[in-house]
N, C-alpha and C positions, 0 to 999 in steps of 0.2 A: 105436261100430262103424264102423271106418274103411273097411270094404269097401262101405258104402252111399254113394250119391251125396250130395253136399252140396246142401242146399236154400237158396235157389232153384237150380234146375238150371242148369248152365253151358251156354251156347250154343256152337256151332261151325259153321264154314262148310258142312261136309258135311250136317249136320242141316237147315240152311235150304235148301241146294240141293235135297235131297229134298222138303222142304216146298213149295218153289216149283214143282217139277216136278209133284208129285202134285196139288196144288190147281189149278195152271194147266191141266193136262190135263183136269180136270173142267170148268173154265170154258170151255175150247175146245170140249168136247163139247156143252155146253149151247148155245153159239152156232151149232153146226151144225144145230140145229133150225130156225134162220132163215137160209136160204141167202144172203140179201142182207147179212147181218151178218158181217164178217170175224172170224176166231177171235181176232185180237189184242184186240178189244174185250172178249171173254170173259176173256182172260188178265189184262188190266188191272183189270177189275171185281173179279175174285177177289182180286187183290193189294190193291185199295182196301179191300175188305171185311175182309180178314185183317190189314191194316196198322194203324198207330197211330191213324188217323183214325176207324176204326169199331169193330171188335171188339178191337183191340189184341193179337191173337195174336202179332204180330211188332212189336217196337219199333224205333226208329231206330238204337239201338246194335247190335241184331242185324243190321239191314240193312247197317250199316257193316262188320260182321265178314264178311259174305258178299259184299263188294264185289269181291273177286278173281274170283269166278265171273262177275259181270257184265262185268268188264274183259276176260276171255277171250272171252266171247260177243260183245261189241262188237268186239273185235279181229278175230275171225274174220269177222264181218259186213263190217267195213271192208275187210278183205283181199279178200273176194269182190267188193265194190263196186269196188275198185281194178282187178280183173281186167276190168271192163267198159270201161276206159279205155286204149286202145292209142295210145301217143304217135305212132307212125308214121301210123296212120289219122287221128288227130286233126289232124295237120299238113296232111293232104290234104283234110280236111273243114273248110274255113275257116268254113262257115256255122255249125257247132256252136259254134265259139269265139266268133263274133259274137253268137249268141243268148245264150250264157252270160254274156258281158260286159255286154250290154244289160240282161238280166234281173237280174243281180246288182247292177249300178249303180242301176237303178231301185228295187230292194228296199232298198238301203242308204239312198238319198235319202229315200224315202217313210217308212221307219221312223225315220230320224234326225229329220226334221221332225215326225213324229207324236209322238215322245217329247218333243221340245221343247215342243209344244203342251200336253202333259200334265204339264209341270213338271219333266221330267228333262232336264237341260241338259249341254252340254259333252262331256267325255270319256265320262261314263257313257252318254249318248245314243249317242255314236259306237261304243262297245263293244257296246251292245245291237244297233245297226244292223249291225255286222260279224258278230255271232253270228247275226242273222236271215238272213244270206245262205245259211247252211248249210241242208241238207235231210237228212231221215232216210233212210239206206239200208235200215235194218231193216224199216221199214214197206213200202217199195217191193218189196224182195226177197221178203219173206214173202207179201204179197198176190199178187204176180205168180206165185210158186210155187204158192200155194194155188189160184189160178184156172187154172194151166197156161198163162199168157199168154206169147206169143212173137210178135214182129213189130217193125216199125219204131218204134212208139210206146214199147214196153217198153224196147228197146235204147237209143233216144235218151234216154229219161228216166233210165236208169241212168248214162249218160255225163254228163248234165247234173247229176245229183246228185253224182257224183264231182267234177266241176268246181266245183260249189257249195261243197263242203267244202274243196277246195284253196284256192279264193279266200277263203273265210271265214277260214281259218287264216292266209293271207298278210296279209289286212287286219288281223286281230287282232294279228299279229306286228308290223306297221307301227305300230300304236297303242301297243305296249308301251313304247317309249322315252318317249313323252309321259306315260304313266302313271308310269313310274319317275321322270321329271323332276319331276312334280307331287308325288311322294312324297319328293322331295329325296334320291334315291339317289345313290351315287357315280357319276362319269362312266363308270367301267369297267362298272358294272352297267347303266347306261342304254344303252350301246352294245353291250356284250358279251352281256348276257342274252338279248335277242331273237334275235341272230345265232346264239348257241349253240343255242337251242331249235329254230330253223328249220333251220339247216344240219346240226346234229347229228342231228335226226330224219330228214332226207333221206338223210344218209350211212348211218345205221343201217338204214333201210328198204331202201335201194339195195343195200347190202352183203349183207344177209340175203337179198334177192331174188336176187342173183347166186349166192349159195351154194346156195339152194334149187333154182335152175335147174340148176346144175352137178350137184347130188346127184340130181335127177330124170333127168338125162341118163345118169349112171353106172348108175342102177338102172332104166332104162326097160324092161328085160326082166322086172322084178318089180313089176307095177302094184299088187300088194297092199300095198306099203309106202308108196305115194305119199300116201295120206291121212294116215298117221302123220307123214310128212315135212312136210306142210303145217301140220298142227296144231302140231307141234314147232317149226317155224320161226316161226309166229305167237306161240306162248307164249314162245319165246326172245326174240323182238323186244320183247314186252311187258315181260318181266323185265329185259332190258337197258335199256329206256327208263326203267323205274322206278329202276334202280340209277344210271343216268347223269343222272337228272332231265331227261329229254327227254319229248316228247309221246307218251303211250300211245295217242293217237287218230290222229295224223298218220303215225307210223312204220309201222303196219300197212297204212294206205292206200297209202303209197309202195311198200311191199313188193308189194302186189298189182299196182300200176301197172307196176313194173319187171318182174315175172314175165311179165305179158301182153306187154310191149313187146319183150322180148329173145327170146321163144320164136319159133323159125322153124317148127318142127313141133309138133304138139299133144302135150304131155307132161302138164302138170298145170294149165295155164290153164283147160282145159275139164273138169277133174276133177269128177265128180258126188259131192257129199257124202252124198246119200242121205237117207232118212227120219230118221236119227239127228241130222241137223243141226237138226231141229225142236226138240230139247231146248234148244238155246241160245236160240232165239227165245222159247220158253215162259218160261225163267228170266229173260230180259231184260225181258219185258213184265210179268210178275207183279211183279218187283222195281220196275219203273217205277210200276205202280199202287200198290204199298204205300208207295212213297217220295214220293207226292204230298204237298205241304205246303199243306193246305187253308187254314190261317190266312193264309199269304202270298198265296195265290190271292185271298182275300177282300180283303185289305188293298190289294193292287196290281191289283185287278180292272179298273179303268178303263184304266190304262196297258197292261195285258196285252191287253185286248180291242182297243185301238187297234193294238197290235203284231200281233195275230192277223189283224185285218181288213186293215190296210194291207199287211202282208207277203203275205198270200194273194192280194190283188188285184194287187199288183205282180208277183208271180211268174206268175200266170195271164195277165195282159195282156202282160207283158214277153216271155214265151215265145210266146204266141199270136199277137200282132201281128208280132213280128220274124220268126218262122218262116213266117207267112203271106206276108209281103212277100218272103220268099226262095223262095217256090214250094212250100212244104209244104202239102198239103191242109188246109183249115181245121179239119176234124174232128180230124185228127191233131195239129195245132198246139195247139188248145184243150185237148185231153185231156192232152197232154204237160205243159202248164203246171200242170194240177190235180195231177199226180203229184209235184210238187215242194213241195206245201203242208205235209206232215208235217215236224216238226222234233223232234229228240230227242238222240241220243247226243253228237255233237260239240258241240251247243249247251250241254248240261249240263256237259260237260267244260270248255269254255271259260269258262262262268260260274263253275264251281268254282275254276278257275285264277285268275280275277280276284278272287274272294273270298279265296283263300289269300294272294295277293301284295299285294292292296290292299284292306284291310278297309273303308275308307270308301266307295270307289266300288263295291267288290264286293258290299256289302250290297244296294244298290239294283239293280245289274245282275242279281245272282242271284235276287232276289225277283221282278222283272219277267219274267225269262227263264223261271224255273221255273213261274210261273203261266201263261205263254203256252204252254209245252211241255205242261202238263197239258191245256189246251184242244185244242191241235193234235194231240196223241197220241190224244185221244178222238174228234175229228171226222175226223182224217186217214185212218185205215183205211177207213171207209165211203166217203169221197170217192175214195180211190185205187181201191177195188173198182169203184165206179161208173164212174170214168174209164176203167179198162181195159175194161170191158164196152162203153162207148160208142166206144172208140178204133178199132174195126175190126180189132184184132190177133186172131190165132187164140187161142181159149180152149179149155180142156178142156170137153167137152159138159156142159151143165147143163140138164136138162129142166125145172127149176122156174123158170128165169129167162125172163121175157118179153122179146122182142126189139123191142118196139114203142116203146122210149123214145128220146127225141131228146137231142142234146147241145147245151148253150149254147155259142155261139162269140162271141168278142170281135169287134166290128166295126172294120175298119181305117179 
């Protein structure tokens, strides 16, 4: 009977997108019963329960088939993060650049020597340290939107997260020639590969950003089409990056930065995505929960815990002390550093890139980074929510929250 489906049933991306959304929405609803717990935690918990590690309703092959959905979600999130970084304003705010450079350098050094103490040496330790510089835009944007947070801490944290991801990609690109050389690749690959990835991603993001800005100007009288233009531009950038073998993480970030930097009047840089954007967050974090590799987490737990603790302390102290010395109120300085602790999308992407290109180094890098991401994505959302409540930024009124808590501040 050819009209009947073949058993076992074949999976497809649309089926799993619906599954991720349906289950994730239920998980998010459950967490709303506890106002202190961000909904991201519920999304990830549902993914973990449904994934290969617990109930096995979704296996790793099915997750791989639905990867395109996660790529689009992460691309849109990175685009939105790029919008928080205006190059013109950044050049005027030298303090932000200094804070980012100090914090990123401290993070790299602390993680590198921490990995060395745990038996991960040389280039593997350097790549892990480079990846550790990155921060999760998805957690910050989602928690800030959920709490209705607005103010200097929220805006500065978004800019610092964007800078973190740019610096992480640049450091990673600088290490690629050394990795290629160790793998005995041809000279053309050693020199050309990293340059092509970096410059190609920048040119693609910048070119698409200019095209999006031009299209928005031509259609400024028809605002109803702007959201479609943005989603189309991000999807086109991701597709072009895949075809051209460029970075699907860095190109959409550059796209957002360029749109913000070249707009003189508000067209699409301040476009409200609306409640529908929550769909992408749900899919991303349910996928992240389902894709946790528990066996690797257990095997590399000591190194991952050193990475988590060293990185978190470096980012908190790096931002807190530097910003305080530059005149930022200590409460704002301390809470801004806490918002950089989550790590996810770019870290996973760079770890996967390392594993694809360099099997020997990549196996260690991927295992340690994925184990650390699992921990940071679990503790990161509650820490971010607490930090925003402590920060003094304006929040959406929440009658269930007690205002009597105090914030820990690093001492200069």
